[in-house]
N, C-alpha and C positions, 0 to 999 in steps of 0.2 A: 808585739804592741805597735801601731800603726799613729803614724805623724798626723797631727789635725793640718786640714789645707788652707795653701797660703797661697795667695797670689803677686805677678808681679808688680810690681810699682812704677810711676809714672812712665819715662817711654820704652821701659821694659813690656808695658802690658801688650804693646803690637809689634813685638820684635820676634821673630822666630829665627829657629835653628838654622845656624849658615846651610844653604843647598848643599853643599859638599858633605856634611855630617846628616844631613838629612839623607842625602841618597845612599852613602856607606851603610847608613842602617838598613835603609829597604836591602842593598845588596846583600847585607848577612842575612837579613829575613829571607828572602827569598834562598838563600846556601840550606837556611835551614827546611824550608817548604820541598826544595827539590829532595833533599835525603829523606824531608819524610813520607813525601810520595811515594818513593825508590822504596822505602821499607814499607809502607802500608797496600802498595800495590801487587808488591811480588808475593803476595799470599796467594792473589785470587790465580795468577798464574799456576800455581804448585797446587793446585786443589786438588788431582788428580793421583798424582805421585804422593802427596801424605795420605789421602783418602785410602790407597792401595796399602801403603807399607806399612801405616797404623792399623786396618780393618775398622776405618771409620765408615758410618751411612753420612746422607749427607745433609740430614740436618744435623748431624754431630761435629761434621767441619764446615756447615755454617755458624755454630754457636762457637766455634772458636775462632772465625771472622767476624763475628757480629760480638753476640754479648760477653763473651770473653774478654772481648778488647773494652769494652765501654766500663768494666763491673769495678775497677779500681777510679775509672774516669769518672761515674757518678759518685763513687763517695769521696773525692779528693778534689773533684774541680771547684767546686764553691769555697771552699777553706784555702785551697790557691788562689782563688781570684780575689778574696779580701786581701790577701797580702799584696797581691799586684794593685789592688787601690788604693794601699798607703805603705808599700816596700820597694824595694830597689829590682828593679823591674830585668833588666840585663841580667843579674845576679839568678832573677828564678828562671830566666830563659836557658841559659846554659846549662843549669843546671838538669832540667826537664829534657834539654836535648842528651844529654849524657847518659841521664838513665832509659829514657826509650832506648836510643840506640842499643844499650849494652843488652836490652831484653831482646831485642829481636836477635841480636846475634845467639843467646841463650836458647831462643825457639830451635835452632838449628840441633841442639843436642836433647832434644825432647824426643822422649822412649813411647810415648803413651798419649793417651787423648788430655788427661789429667795433667800431665808434664806443659804439655803445649799449651793448656788452657793458661796454666799460672802465669805462663812469659809472657803468653798475650795479653793479660791481666796488666803485664809490666808495661809492656810497652804502651797502654791507653794511660797507666799511671802517670808516664814523662809524659805524655802529651797533653795533659789534661790542664798545664798552666802555659803552653806554649802561645794558642790561640788569643786569651785575654791578653797577655802582655804583648802580644805584637798590636793588637787592636789597640789598645789602651794606647802604648806607645807610637804608633801611626798618629794617631788623631793628635797629639802634641807635638808630632815634628813638620806638621805641614797645616797650612790654612783650609780651611771648610772648602774654598771653590778649588783648590788642587789638592784635594785627597782623594776624589772617584781615579784620578789619572796616578795617585800616589799608589792606593790600592790596585788597581789593573795592573800597572807597571810590576809591583809584587806578585802578582799572579801569573804574570808569565811564567814565577817559576814552579809554581804550582802544576801549570799543564806540563811546560819540561819536564820535571819531575812526575807525572802521570807516564806524559812517552816514554820516558828514560827508564820508567819500572818497567814496561813492554818490552822496549828493544831490549836495553841491556837485560833484565833479566833473561826474556826468551836466550839470549847468546850464550849467558854468563848456565843457566840449565845446561844448553845446547851442549858446552863445552863440559859440564862436569858428566854429564850423561854417557859422555864418550868414554869418559876416566872409569866410571863406575863406583861402587862402593871400594873405601879407602880404608886402610886402619890408620891412626894415629894415636901414637903414642898419650896415655893419661887421659883420651877422649874414647877410645874403641874405635869401632866400626862406624865410617859415614857414609850415609847413602849422598846421591846429588843433591836433592833438594835441602839437606842441611848444611851441606856445604856452602851452598847458595846464600843462604840463609845467615851465617858466621861473616861471611867473607861481606855482605852487603850492610852488616851492623856495624863493623868499624869503623866506614867515614865520619858517621854523626859521632863519636866520640873526639875523635880530633877536631870535626866543626866546635864544638861545646865552648871549644877555648876563644875561637875567633868574639866572643862576646866579650872579653877583656878589651878589646877594641871599638865598641860600637858607644855612640853619648847615652847618657840617661836624660831625656829633653825633660824641661819643665812641665812640672803640669799645670792647666790651664782650667780654671774652675769660673762658675757663676758667683758675682760679688754676694750674690745672700748666702755661699757656700763656704766664703772664706774663715778661715779660724774654725771650722768644723771638725769633728774626727769623721775617719772613713766612714760611711755607714754601715750598719747592721745590715743583714742577710732580711728581717724583719722591715726595716724599710726600704730595701729594695722592692718587695714583695709590695706592700701599699703603693710604690710610685708606680708598680708594672699594672697592678689592680687599678689604679687610678685610670691610667692610660693604657687599659688593654685594647680599646676600640684602635690605638694606631699599633701598639704589638702585636696582639694576638694573630689577626689575618695573617701577619708578615710570621711571624714564627710559626702558625700550624703549617701556613702552606711551604714555608722552606724545608721543615723537617718532613712534611709526606713527599717532596720532592726528593729529597737526598734518600730516603726509602727506595724508589725509584732507583737511583744513579748507582747506591749504594749495592741496590741486589742485583740489577742489571750487570755492573761490573765486577761483581763479585763472582757472577755464572758464566758471563760473557765466553771467556775463555774455554772451562767446560762444554758449553753450549757448541762450540767449534770443534772443538775434538768428540763430542758424540755425534753431532748430526751431520758434520762436513769431514771428519777424517784429520784434522790440521791438531799435530804434534803442539805442545806450548812454545814450541821456540816457533813453529809456523805460525803463528796467532801473534805471539808478542813482535816478531820482528816486522811482521805487517803492521798490525795496528798501531807499533810505537812509531815508525816512520811517517804514514800518514798521520797521525798524532801529532807529531813533531813539526809539520807541514802549515796543517789546518787550524788547531788550535790558536797559535800566537795570531793568525788572519781572523779569528772570531774575537780575541782580546783585541783585536787593536780597533774593530770595528763595533764594540762595547763602549768603549774607549770615546769614540768618536760618538757616536749616539747619543751616551750621555751628558758628553758636555755639550751637544747639539741641544738636547731635551731644557739644561740647564741655561742656555744663551737665550733662550725661548723663553725664559721665566717660570717654567713649569717647577712648584714644590714637589711636585713628585718624582719628580727627575729618575732617580735613583731606582726608587722601584717599580716606578713605570717601565723599565729596562730591563729588571726580573720579570716581570712578565710577560712584557711580548717572550723573551725568551723562552719560558715557560711554553705557551704554546706553541713556537714555531719548531720546536724542538719535539714536540710530541708525536705526529706522525711518523718524521724520522724512527723512532725509538717503537712506534706499532712495526714497523714494517721490519725493521731487521729480524727477525726470530723466523718471518715466514718468506722470506726472497729462496730462492730457489740454488743460490748458487753462493758460494762465501766469499766472493769478490765482492758481490752485488752489498751482501749482509754486510762487509767491513766497511763500504762506503756508505750504508746507510746509518750505520754505528758511528762513525767518525766524524759524520754531517751533523748528527744530534749532540757530538760531544762539542764541537766548536761551538754551535750555537747556546749550548748550554754557559762555557765557560766566556759567551761575552757578558754573562751579568756576574761575574764573580766579583767582579773591582763595585759596583755598581749596589751589590749585596752588602758587601761589607759595609761598605759607606752607609747605606741606607739606616742599620743598626745606628751606628757611632754617631751620626748626626742629630740625633732626635733623643740620644741618650747623655747625661751631664758627667763632664770628666770623673767626680766625685764616685762613681758607682758604675763606671764604663767595663771592668775587670768582672763585676758581679754579673752584671746587665748579659755581657756576652757568653760567661759562665754557665748561666741560667738559658739564654737559647743552645750554647751547645750543649746540653744536659738533654735538652729535645732532639737539637741537632744528631745526637752522638746515640743515645739510647733509642730514640725513635726510628732514625734514620737508618745509621750504622749498626744499632743492633738490632732493628726487627726485618731491616732490607733483605738482609742474605737468607735468615731463615722464613719469611713470609716465601720466598722462589722455592725455596727448600721443603717446605711445607707443603705447598701446592702440588710439587715434583712427587714427593712418598707419598701422600695420603689423597688429595683430590684426583689427582692424575694416575697415582700407583707404576709407573714406569720411568724410571731416566730417560729413556728416550725422547718423553714428552716434556723434557726441560722450556722447549721452543714456546709449547702453551701456559705453563707458567710463566714464563715472561712475560706474553703477552698479555697476560690477566692484569699483573701487578702494573705495569704502563698503564692498560687502557682504564684503571680504577683509579689507583691512587696519581698518576701523573694526572689525570683530569680533573682531581680535586682539588689538587695541588694548586692550581694555575687558578681555578676558580676562588680559591681562598685569596689568593696574594690582588687578585684583580677586584676583589670585594674590599679591601684595606687600601685602594690608594686615595681615597679621598680623604680620609680622615688621617691618612698618614702624611700628606699633600699639608693641611693645616696646621699639622704639629709641626714641620718642617721652618712653614712662618715663623710661627711663635718662637720655634728655636733661636732665630735669629737676632734674639733682642739679649740672648748671653755674649 
């Protein structure tokens, strides 16, 4: 049962957590996101060896990467988010990190499609409570004018984790490939990709203990919400429907954009292997180093532009940066599969990624800024249902279906990637752009909170 919302009294109303406490929390959140990206991104590098060893088709491996991951996420996301809106957020976070890390390691023990799908579903279950908890806490750790910077700073861990997943994943895969299949007592024979998954699942189990050191910030609520219980899902849905002009273009655009990002990320390592003859280690090390260099530059540029828009008095500052990012990344994403050499393709891929990550902080701040505290967890969870079910669930599978059935040849993967980006990438940018006016008006109204 959740507690009614309360508000601080007197001078406490305008008091925010000490900067050292707030930034320590950001550091731990960053560690969480780094491990998250390492666990999630590693599977993309392992597509070909998993597919070969378990005898899977492109469509089957895409289901493991996508729908298996979102299955329990879909069922548990909203119940956990309701706990987030009224419960102990750091305890929820620590538990979720431990669950998903354990299931990542268990993926390394899979012997067939169904076992792998089951353990991937467990990874999704663990991740279901992470983003709502972090988003809710971040909005109570930093005042609104500092939130984009804080979210962008935490996003460094996201992009570094993505780069680390490629770099470390490539190196680990290469190391285990040299060792070959080994026999482990109680576990039997383990192939290189299985040993890789087991190894990267262990750090998250230890990281979950760090949440004992994270402060639980005071919740900040609207005056009219003081004393109210945590809202039910129907209440949140009614609020969402009432403000559909604000949320719908943003949610739809970001979900479509995630389909493009997840679909291309899932199949780019396989594309380089099939088209350019690169091994997972070749691709992972090269793309990982390039991403670790360029993505932080993109994030810094994103922080600068978001704060520049805010200083100019633009109420739609956060969402405006997201729209710019989508439009600017689109041509590079389209070029990547069509370029004649792997070096040029890597360059285009990395540039598209750097432009995309520039908007991560603003994207998260955009949702939090217009959502009342008492329903932030559930609102973020609703968004993530679209984000993950439509984005991560459908993205890899759409590319696989185009390859298997529209083009009928795995060597035609490049055209499946081009088609996905051209159609869905354009629709995503258009949707977000159309929502700027309504979003800006709602940000102006939200200042009254």
